[in-house]
N, C-alpha and C positions, 0 to 999 in steps of 0.2 A: 402368127396370130390366128389365121384361118383354120389351121389344124386343131388348135385348142378349142376354138369355137365349135368346130364340127364334132370333136370328141365330147364336148359338154352337151351338145344337142342330142348326140347318140345316147349318152347315159341318161339324159332327162327323159327321152322317149322310152328307154328300157325301164326306168324306175316307174314311170307312169303306168306301163303295162303290168308291172309286178303289183303295184298298189291296187289297181282295178281288179286284177285276178284274186288277190287276197280278200278284197272287200266282197266279191261275189261268193267266194268259198266260205267266208265267215257268215254271210247272210244265209247261205244254204245250210251249213252245218249247225251253227249256233242259233240262228234266227228261226228257221223252219223246224229244226230237229229238237230244240229245247224251248225257246220262248213261245213260239206259236203252236207247239205240240197240242195243247188242249183245244185250240180252235180248229185244228185239222183232224180231230179225233173221229168225226163222223164219216170221213172220206176213207174208203178202204182200197188198198193196193196189195194184191197177192195175199190176202188173208190178214193183213195187219193194217192199222190205221196209218194215214199218210205221214203224220208226225214221226211215228216210230220208224217208218220206212226211210224217211230222210235222215234220221239219226243213225240208222244202221247201214243203209245202202246208198241213199241218194247223194250224200256228201262225197262218197268215194267216186261215184259216177261223175259228179260235177268236177271233182278234182282231175279225173282222167281226161275229161273233155277240155278242161282248162290247160292241161299239158299240151295237147295238140294245137289248141288255139294259140297258146303262147309261142310254140315253135313256128307256126305259120306266120304270126305277126312279127316275130323277131327276124325271120327270113326276109320279110319285106323291109323292115328297118335296116337290116344289114345291106340289102341291095341299094336302098335309098342313100345310105351314107358311104357306100363304096367299100365295105369291109366284108362282103360275102366271099364264100370260098369258091 
């Protein structure tokens, strides 16, 4: 029973990290790049307004950062649950 409980806790932690990462990426790509684009029009980054920048580049950068954060957090969860390599 303890093994099943530990496995469930491991996957619950994994799913929580995935959902938080997806919410951050969605907020950055859809929220800042599409919904809030008109509000960000006056702020310029590299010759383009900030909303356009998030739509074209920012969401990709956030996605790359999320990959490294996910890997680091999963390493910690793996160690906490005894399934690290």
